[in-house]
C-alpha positions as CSV (number, residue, x, y, z in Angstrom):
1,M,-5.9,-0.7,-36.3
2,S,-4.6,-4.1,-35.4
3,E,-1.6,-2.2,-33.5
4,Q,-3.1,0.9,-32.2
5,K,-3.9,0.8,-28.9
6,V,-7.7,1.4,-27.7
7,E,-8.0,3.6,-24.8
8,N,-10.7,2.9,-22.0
9,V,-11.4,6.6,-21.9
10,I,-9.9,10.0,-23.6
11,I,-11.1,13.0,-21.9
12,I,-10.6,16.0,-24.1
13,G,-10.2,19.3,-22.1
14,S,-8.2,20.1,-18.9
15,G,-10.3,22.6,-16.4
16,P,-11.9,21.5,-13.0
17,A,-14.5,19.3,-15.0
18,G,-11.7,17.3,-16.8
19,L,-9.5,17.1,-14.3
20,T,-12.1,15.9,-11.7
21,S,-13.1,13.4,-14.5
22,A,-9.5,12.1,-14.6
23,L,-9.4,11.8,-11.0
24,Y,-12.5,9.6,-10.5
25,T,-11.7,7.3,-13.8
26,S,-8.2,6.9,-13.1
27,R,-8.9,5.7,-9.6
28,A,-11.5,3.5,-11.2
29,N,-8.4,1.6,-12.8
30,L,-9.6,3.1,-16.3
31,E,-6.3,4.7,-17.1
32,P,-7.3,7.6,-18.4
33,L,-5.8,9.9,-21.5
34,M,-6.2,13.3,-20.8
35,I,-5.6,15.6,-24.0
36,E,-5.5,19.1,-22.2
37,G,-4.9,21.2,-25.0
38,E,-2.3,23.8,-25.6
39,E,-3.6,26.5,-23.0
40,A,-4.5,23.6,-20.4
41,G,-6.6,24.5,-17.2
42,G,-9.2,26.4,-18.9
43,Q,-10.8,29.6,-17.3
44,L,-9.2,29.0,-14.2
45,M,-5.7,29.7,-15.5
46,I,-6.9,33.6,-16.1
47,T,-8.6,33.7,-12.5
48,N,-6.9,35.4,-9.6
49,D,-8.5,34.7,-6.5
50,V,-10.7,31.7,-6.0
51,E,-12.6,32.0,-2.9
52,N,-15.8,30.0,-3.3
53,Y,-14.1,26.8,-4.0
54,P,-14.9,24.2,-0.9
55,G,-11.7,23.5,1.1
56,F,-9.9,26.3,0.7
57,E,-10.5,28.6,3.7
58,H,-8.5,31.5,2.7
59,G,-8.9,31.1,-0.8
60,I,-6.3,29.8,-4.0
61,T,-5.4,31.0,-7.1
62,G,-7.0,29.6,-10.1
63,P,-3.7,28.2,-11.4
64,E,-2.5,26.7,-8.0
65,L,-6.1,24.9,-7.9
66,I,-5.6,23.7,-11.7
67,A,-1.9,22.6,-10.3
68,T,-3.3,20.7,-7.3
69,L,-5.9,19.1,-9.3
70,R,-3.7,18.1,-11.8
71,K,-1.2,16.5,-9.7
72,Q,-3.9,14.6,-8.0
73,A,-5.3,13.1,-11.4
74,G,-1.5,12.2,-12.2
75,R,-1.0,10.5,-8.9
76,F,-3.7,7.9,-9.8
77,G,-2.0,7.3,-13.4
78,T,-3.9,9.9,-15.6
79,R,-1.6,10.6,-18.8
80,F,-1.3,14.1,-20.3
81,I,-0.9,15.3,-23.8
82,T,-0.7,19.0,-24.0
83,K,-1.8,19.4,-27.1
84,N,-5.2,20.7,-29.0
85,V,-7.3,18.1,-30.4
86,T,-7.7,18.7,-34.1
87,Q,-10.5,16.5,-35.6
88,I,-13.0,13.5,-34.1
89,D,-14.6,10.7,-35.4
90,F,-17.3,9.4,-33.5
91,S,-19.2,7.5,-36.3
92,K,-18.1,4.3,-35.6
93,R,-16.2,2.7,-32.8
94,P,-13.7,2.9,-31.1
95,F,-13.8,6.4,-31.5
96,K,-11.1,8.6,-33.1
97,V,-9.4,11.6,-31.7
98,T,-6.6,13.1,-33.9
99,V,-4.0,15.4,-32.6
100,G,-1.9,16.6,-35.4
101,K,-0.3,14.0,-36.8
102,D,-1.0,11.6,-33.9
103,E,-4.3,9.6,-34.3
104,Y,-5.8,8.1,-30.9
105,F,-8.8,5.8,-30.0
106,A,-11.0,5.1,-27.4
107,K,-14.1,3.1,-26.1
108,T,-15.5,6.2,-24.3
109,I,-15.0,10.1,-24.5
110,I,-15.7,12.6,-22.0
111,I,-15.8,16.5,-23.5
112,S,-14.5,18.8,-21.1
113,T,-13.7,21.8,-23.4
114,G,-15.1,24.7,-21.6
115,A,-16.1,28.0,-22.8
116,S,-14.4,31.3,-23.6
117,A,-14.8,34.8,-23.2
118,K,-16.5,36.7,-25.9
119,Y,-15.4,40.0,-27.5
120,L,-17.1,43.1,-29.1
121,G,-15.6,42.2,-32.5
122,L,-14.4,45.6,-33.5
123,P,-11.0,46.1,-35.1
124,S,-9.8,48.4,-33.0
125,E,-10.6,46.3,-30.0
126,K,-8.5,43.4,-31.4
127,Q,-5.7,46.1,-32.4
128,F,-5.4,47.1,-29.0
129,M,-5.6,43.6,-27.2
130,G,-3.0,43.3,-24.6
131,R,-2.2,47.2,-24.8
132,G,-5.3,48.8,-23.1
133,V,-7.9,46.4,-24.1
134,S,-8.1,43.0,-21.9
135,A,-10.9,40.1,-21.4
136,C,-9.7,39.3,-17.6
137,A,-9.4,41.8,-14.8
138,T,-7.7,39.6,-12.7
139,C,-4.7,39.0,-15.2
140,D,-4.6,42.6,-16.1
141,G,-5.7,44.8,-13.5
142,A,-2.4,45.4,-11.6
143,F,-0.9,47.1,-15.4
144,F,-3.6,49.8,-14.7
145,K,-2.4,51.5,-11.2
146,N,-4.2,55.1,-10.7
147,V,-5.6,55.3,-14.4
148,E,-9.1,55.5,-15.5
149,V,-10.6,52.4,-17.0
150,G,-13.7,51.0,-18.4
151,V,-15.6,47.5,-17.9
152,V,-18.3,46.5,-20.7
153,G,-20.8,44.2,-19.6
154,G,-24.3,43.9,-17.3
155,G,-23.9,40.5,-15.7
156,D,-22.0,39.1,-12.6
157,T,-18.4,39.0,-14.5
158,A,-18.9,42.6,-15.5
159,M,-19.6,43.8,-11.5
160,E,-17.0,41.5,-10.2
161,E,-14.4,42.9,-12.6
162,A,-15.4,46.5,-12.0
163,N,-15.3,46.0,-8.5
164,F,-11.8,43.9,-8.7
165,L,-10.1,47.3,-11.0
166,T,-11.1,49.6,-8.1
167,R,-7.9,47.9,-6.3
168,F,-6.0,49.7,-8.8
169,A,-7.6,52.0,-10.7
170,S,-8.6,55.5,-9.8
171,K,-11.8,55.2,-11.4
172,V,-13.7,52.7,-13.0
173,Y,-16.5,53.3,-15.9
174,L,-19.4,50.3,-15.9
175,I,-20.3,50.7,-19.8
176,H,-23.6,48.9,-20.4
177,R,-26.6,49.0,-23.2
178,S,-29.5,49.3,-21.0
179,D,-30.1,50.2,-17.4
180,S,-31.2,46.6,-16.5
181,F,-28.6,44.0,-15.5
182,R,-28.2,40.6,-15.6
183,A,-26.0,40.5,-12.7
184,S,-27.5,39.2,-9.4
185,K,-28.9,41.9,-7.0
186,I,-26.1,42.0,-4.3
187,M,-23.3,42.2,-7.1
188,V,-25.1,45.5,-8.8
189,D,-25.6,47.0,-5.2
190,R,-22.1,46.5,-4.2
191,A,-20.8,47.8,-7.2
192,R,-23.0,51.0,-7.0
193,K,-21.8,51.3,-3.3
194,N,-18.3,51.4,-4.5
195,P,-17.2,55.4,-4.7
196,K,-14.5,54.5,-7.4
197,I,-17.4,53.0,-9.8
198,E,-19.3,55.1,-12.1
199,F,-22.0,53.4,-14.3
200,I,-22.7,54.6,-17.6
201,T,-25.8,53.0,-19.2
202,H,-27.6,52.9,-22.4
203,A,-24.1,52.9,-23.9
204,A,-22.3,51.0,-26.5
205,V,-18.9,50.9,-27.4
206,E,-18.2,52.0,-30.8
207,E,-14.5,52.2,-31.0
208,V,-11.3,51.7,-29.1
209,L,-9.3,54.9,-29.3
210,G,-5.4,55.1,-28.9
211,D,-1.7,56.5,-29.5
212,G,-0.8,53.5,-31.3
213,R,0.9,52.2,-28.2
214,S,-2.0,52.1,-26.0
215,V,-5.7,52.9,-25.3
216,T,-6.5,56.8,-24.5
217,A,-10.3,56.8,-24.8
218,V,-13.4,55.0,-26.3
219,K,-16.0,56.1,-28.4
220,L,-19.4,55.5,-26.7
221,K,-22.7,55.6,-28.5
222,N,-25.9,56.6,-26.7
223,T,-28.3,53.4,-27.7
224,Q,-31.2,55.6,-26.9
225,S,-30.4,59.2,-28.7
226,G,-27.4,57.7,-31.3
227,E,-25.2,60.7,-29.7
228,V,-21.9,59.5,-30.1
229,N,-19.2,60.7,-27.1
230,E,-15.6,60.1,-26.4
231,K,-14.6,59.0,-22.9
232,K,-10.8,59.3,-21.9
233,M,-9.6,56.1,-20.2
234,Q,-6.4,54.1,-20.1
235,G,-8.0,50.5,-20.5
236,L,-10.7,48.8,-21.1
237,F,-12.1,45.4,-20.1
238,I,-14.7,43.2,-22.0
239,A,-17.0,41.2,-19.5
240,I,-19.8,40.0,-22.0
241,G,-19.9,36.5,-21.9
242,H,-18.8,33.2,-22.8
243,Q,-18.7,30.9,-26.0
244,P,-18.7,27.2,-25.5
245,N,-15.5,25.6,-27.3
246,T,-17.7,23.2,-29.0
247,K,-16.6,23.8,-33.0
248,L,-14.7,20.2,-33.5
249,F,-18.4,18.5,-32.5
250,K,-20.6,20.9,-34.7
251,G,-22.8,18.4,-36.7
252,V,-22.0,15.6,-34.6
253,L,-23.1,16.1,-31.3
254,D,-26.5,18.1,-30.0
255,M,-26.3,21.5,-29.5
256,N,-28.4,24.1,-28.0
257,D,-28.8,27.5,-29.7
258,A,-25.9,29.3,-28.3
259,G,-23.7,26.4,-29.0
260,Y,-23.5,24.6,-25.5
261,L,-23.4,20.9,-25.9
262,V,-26.9,19.3,-24.8
263,T,-26.8,16.6,-22.1
264,K,-29.7,14.1,-21.2
265,P,-31.3,15.6,-17.8
266,G,-29.9,14.1,-14.7
267,S,-26.6,12.6,-16.8
268,T,-23.6,13.7,-19.0
269,Y,-24.6,11.5,-21.7
270,T,-24.9,13.1,-25.1
271,N,-26.6,12.0,-28.1
272,V,-23.8,10.0,-28.9
273,D,-23.7,6.6,-26.9
274,G,-20.4,6.4,-25.0
275,V,-19.6,10.0,-25.4
276,F,-20.3,12.3,-22.5
277,A,-19.9,15.9,-21.7
278,A,-18.8,17.7,-18.2
279,G,-18.5,21.5,-17.1
280,D,-19.0,24.7,-18.8
281,V,-19.1,23.1,-22.3
282,Q,-22.6,22.0,-21.6
283,D,-23.4,24.4,-18.4
284,P,-24.8,27.9,-19.8
285,I,-26.1,28.6,-16.5
286,Y,-24.2,27.9,-13.2
287,R,-20.6,28.0,-14.7
288,Q,-18.7,27.7,-11.7
289,A,-15.3,25.6,-10.9
290,I,-17.5,23.5,-8.4
291,T,-20.3,22.7,-10.4
292,A,-17.9,21.7,-13.3
293,A,-16.0,19.6,-11.0
294,G,-19.4,18.1,-9.8
295,T,-19.9,17.3,-13.5
296,G,-16.8,15.8,-14.4
297,C,-17.4,13.5,-11.6
298,M,-20.9,12.3,-13.0
299,A,-19.5,12.0,-16.3
300,A,-16.6,9.5,-15.0
301,I,-19.2,7.9,-13.1
302,D,-21.6,7.4,-16.3
303,C,-18.5,6.5,-18.2
304,E,-17.6,3.9,-15.6
305,R,-20.9,2.2,-15.4
306,W,-21.4,2.5,-19.4
307,L,-18.0,0.5,-19.8
308,E,-19.5,-2.3,-17.3
309,A,-22.8,-2.4,-18.9
310,N,-21.0,-2.7,-22.3
311,D,-18.6,-5.2,-21.0
312,E,-15.8,-3.0,-22.3
313,A,-13.4,-2.0,-19.4
314,H,-10.0,-3.2,-20.3
């Protein structure tokens, strides 16, 4: 331990929350170390058009936004490790973060590991993943020109993906288990008005069918009658929500029933003093790039003040 460098702050995760906290902590001369993960950049890396991030009048692509934020954080001295954290130990100070065979130590930790898309859990869905089954319309939509596709889900994401896919597909079936939607009224109305979108309600996907190479149809079960039908389509997009990336912290940090990290109201403090959480990993409600960036800023300020109060900076 005597020779081991102790960082002021280690940031785990590299979406807009992590990169904003890196920007703020680096400008506060805390020299943050960001362990950004092998799939750096989070969900924005699979988001094509970002039109609702303030400051970009004509929109920007997700990867471009991440690249810009990363350069900005790097400019002030953030260091990056593009590997996954394999283990953490928050039981004593300094906190220990393990990355494969390497160990890093820190006075404070900011967790911004985000959330990942959920899947239906069907073997056939896994079998055709990347061969007709996708969880990202903006990544894969262009592969489905002039064919019929399905979107599973009832939230804003499902409506958004269905609308987006009509740019390419000849027809989009919106498949949902009931006839009431979690999506905002404006999004449902927009999807209903789109002549290329057909709603299939009270339907659950039982199986994805294909010819071995790609998807040809899906088996749909009526959730009221139990009747099973086949619907021909060449693609199926899964848009049924997200799972927070919190497995690493199970049994260590407080979480809600869905696995999102719990932070103290009006702050980014977790139940472990000196450990902060920002972005989608602690936000099951808004889950926007701008709210993630906002909590990233909060985490950096909380972290800086914690270090000052505990007289531990540098």
